[in-house]
Each structure stands twice: as C-alpha cells, then as structure tokens.
N, C-alpha and C positions, 0 to 999 in steps of 0.2 A: 529693683523688684523682680523676683523670679517669676517666670511664666510657668503655668501648669498646662499639661496636655489636655486639650479640650476634645470631646468626642466629635469625630468628623461626621457631617451630615450625609444622608443617603444621596441627596442631590449632588453634592460635591464628589462623592465616591463615583457615582455613575458618570459624571462629566469627565472624570479622569480615566475611568476604566472602560468606557464605551465610546464608540463613534456614532453619532446620530446620522442615519442614512435617509430617513424621512420623518414625518411628523410622529409616527408611532413605531418605527423600526430602528433598532440599535444593533451595532456590531461590536462584539467583545474584542477589546484590544489585545487580549492574551491568546485566545483560541480561535478568534475570527468567526465565532458562532453568532447567528443572527437571532434576535429576540424582539417580540412586539410588546410594547407597553404603552397603552393609550392613556391610562390614568395612574399616576404614581410610579414608584420604582420597585414594586414588590417582585415582579418577575426577574428583573435585573439583579436585585440583591440576592434572590434565591439562587440564581445561577452562580453568582460569585461565591456564596457560602458552600455550595455543593461541589463545585469544580476547582475553585481557587481559594482555599481557606485563608491564605495570607493576603487577601485583597485589601484589608484595612491598612496593613503596613505598606503595601504597594501604592495605594491611593495617597497615603500620607506623604510618601517620598515624592510622588508625582506632583502633589500640591506644593511642596516646598521648592521643587525645581521650577515651578511655574511654567510648565510645558504647555503653553496655550494651544500649540498646534497638534497636541496629542501624538508627537513623534515617539516611536518605540525606541528607547535607548537601551542597548544591551550592555550589561556590565562586563568588565574584563574577564572575570572568572567564567561566566557563562560562555562568552565567546571563545575562551581558551578550551573549554570542555568540548564545545561544538567542533572546533578544528581538529582536535584529537580524534573524536568520533568519526569525523569525515575522512581523515587520513587512513585510519585503520580499516574502515568499511570499504572505501573506494579502492584501496590497494590490497584488500584481502589479507591483511596482516594479523598475526596472532596478538591477543591482548597483552601478552607479556612484552611485546615490542616496546611499549611506552616506558618500561622500567630498565631497558638496556642502557648500559653506561654510555655507549657511543651515540645512542639516540638522544639522550638528554644533553650530551655535550654539543651536538651539532644542530639541535633544533632551536628555532627562535621562539617556540612556545614554552610556557611555564611547565614545570614538571607536573606529572599526574601519576597516580598509582593505578595499578591494574584493577584493583578493587573498585576504585572510584569510577574508572572508565566503564567497567562492566555494569555497575549500578545505573549509570546514566544511559547506557545503551538499552538496558532493559526498560527504563522509563520511556524512552522513545518508542521502543517496540510495543509496549503495552498501550501507550497513547494512540499510536497509529492503528493498532488492532481494534481498539474501542471506537475510534473514529470511523473506520471502515464498516464495522458492524452497525453503527448508528446510521450511516448514510445509505446503506443498502435498502432499496425498497422491497415491498412484498413480492414483486414480480420482476424478474430480470433474466437476461440471457447469459450464456457462458461462451466465451471466446478463448480458444487455445492458440498460442503462438509459439512455435519452436524455433530454435536457433542453434548454431554450432560455432564454437569459438575455440581455436587451438585444439581441435579434435574432440572437444567435450560438448555433449548435447545438453541443452537447457530447455525447459518448458515454462511458459508464463500462462497464468490463468487470469482472465479478466472477467469482470461482471459488466454487462452493457445494458443500459436502460435509457429511457427518454428523460431528459432534464430540460424543460422549457427555458430555464434561466440561462442555459448555455447558448441560446440563440441570440446573436447580436446583429443580425442582418434582417432585411425584409424578405420574408419567405415567398412573397409574391414574385420576386425577381428570378426564382429558380423553377424549373419544371417540377411538376408534382411527383414524378417517379424518383427524383433525386433523393427525396426524404425517406425512401424505403431502403436506402443504402447505408452502410456503416459509416460513410463520411458525412452523414446528416449533421447539420449544425446542432441539433438537439440531442444527438447521441452522446452519452457520457460513458467513458471506459474507466473502470476502477480496478487497479491491480490488486488481486487477492493473494497471489503466490508467484514466486519465481524460484524454480527449483532446478538444481543440476541432476542429470540422469547418469548415475554412476556406472551402470552396467547395461548391456544391450536389452535385457529383459524389461528394464524400466520403461522402454519405449512402447511396449505392448499395450493393447487396448485396455486390458484388465488393470494394469498398473496405473494408467491414466485415469481410469474410472475410479479406482480407490483414492487416488490423489485428489480428484475433484470432490469426492465425498468427504474426505478428511478436511479439506479446505473450507467447505461450506459449513461443516459442523463446528469448526472453530469460530465461524462468524454467526453462529446461532441460526443457521438456515438448514432446514431438514432436506436431505437428499433423497430420502426414501419415497417421498411423494412423487418425484419426477423421474425416477430411475426407469420406469417402464416407457415413459415418453422418450427419454433419451435413447434407449435401445432401439425403439421403433424408428426414431429419426436417423440414427446411424445406419440401421439396416436399409432404410429407404434411400439414403444418400449413397451407400456402397453398392446398391443394386446395379448401377450403371457400370461398375468396375468388376463385376463378377468374372467376366471372361478373362480380364487381365490378371486378376488375383489367382485364378485357377492354374495359370501357367507356372509360376514359381512353386506352387504346391505340388504340381505334377512332377516338376523337375526334382524337387527334394525327395519325393517318393521314389523316383527312379534311381537317384543316387544312393538311397539307403538300401536298395535291393541289389546293387552291384557288389559282387563278391571280390575280395582281394585275391589277385592271381598268385599262384604259388611261385617259388623260386625257379622251378624248372620251366615254367611257362615264360619267364622273363628271358631265358637264354635261347629260346627257340627262334629259328629264322625261317 
C-alpha cells in the first residue's frame, strides 16, 4: 500500500524549526532569532513564512531524520560553499580563483563556479546587512578604530549601545564607575564597516565624516540629525590639543614660504 504525503502540523513544524528557551520564548534554529508565543504557533509560523519560505521542506526532512536533539546538520553542498567563501574572503583572493585549473586540481573541496560563489557571497552580505539594520537601536554611539597593516591604513566603524542581555555576571560585584567604561559587561559593539584607506586624504576628518554618514544611511539611520552634535563633540575634544595642532600647521606654512635657491647660490662659499 503506497503512502501519501500528509500535511505536516504546525506543532511538529515548530518543534523541528525552533528551540524552546522558556515557556513562551522560542529560538529559530535557522537564524537564531527569538520569538514569543504564549498561545499557539501563529508568530512562529509567520516568521518561517516570511524569512524561511522552504520551512515545510526543511521541517519534513528534520522529521524524517528524527533529530530529537534538534542538532543543526549542515549538508555537504552548503559546507563546501561556505569553505570556498571563507577561503576567498580570508585570503583576499579574486573570485575567479575558484575556476583556476591548479586550484581545482589541488583543492580537497568540490569544484564551484565563480558565478555561484559570487551569488552566495552576496546572499551572506545582504543577510548580514539586514541583521545589522534590524538590531541597531534608535540611540547608539559611534566608535572609530584605526589600524595599519603592511603599510596600509584601515578604519573600522562600530555602533555601541547598552544590551542588558550581554551581562552574565553580578553587577554588584563591580564598582559603579566601571559601568561607564567601554568595557562594561552590558556594552555591545556592532561592526558597521571596515574600510581600507587608499590615499592619505582618506584619513582626513571630512573623509571619515562622509564615511560615517554613508555607513549610517546604508543601515537606515539618519546622520543629518546628529551632525551638529558630532561637530561640537569633536571641537570640544580637540580643544585640549589646539596648541599641539598649531605647531605642524605653522611649520607647513613656513615651508611653503621658503623660496627655492638659485643655482648660483648653491656654489657660494
């Protein structure tokens, strides 16, 4: 007697696609997003339909495997694509690297095309960008961190904000002033951008200002409302360094006014 495909129940779908954290809170096994559902599974199913359209097929496979521990099993194809993406990104390799004859000959990974690699890298980029925009609160601070590697300058832009869920210790054990520092247990740093600075002009204040504005606009956060506050904060911070900053400016002004000596002046003794 042949069996027919029976529709899978919402209860079974949610048991396979979510991990229950508490009586009303569930964690999505695909994207790790938390949802509350005190009565029924409406919120959970809505999330799956919106963000994971193939959830029915995934739940059916999970049910057949009988994965009672809800362990995430990554298939070989996905793992192969991930390792190619990891290698190209971490070693700063061109995408066409994956199609080179010697690469395919000496790699233990299955072959992949440049087009497939690019498509999956874009999927990762779009997913990460959407996740960052979603998790940014209405109010947050901006932290800049610069570094130099092999003579090339880089700048990282972080958003910093309070996240009580990040505190895993007893706050009473620490002095109160500790929690005003960036090392506070409830401080969360979210990387918004990591950019190379190609020319010396990119290190200037205006270039960094434009970079911050562009980064925030890509994350649906307006920079126009806080530009004046930013300028005032920078001016206030740099006030203590006015005397030091005037010295190189004065030196450069002096160097620009020095006239080049003529050839006759060089041979005088």
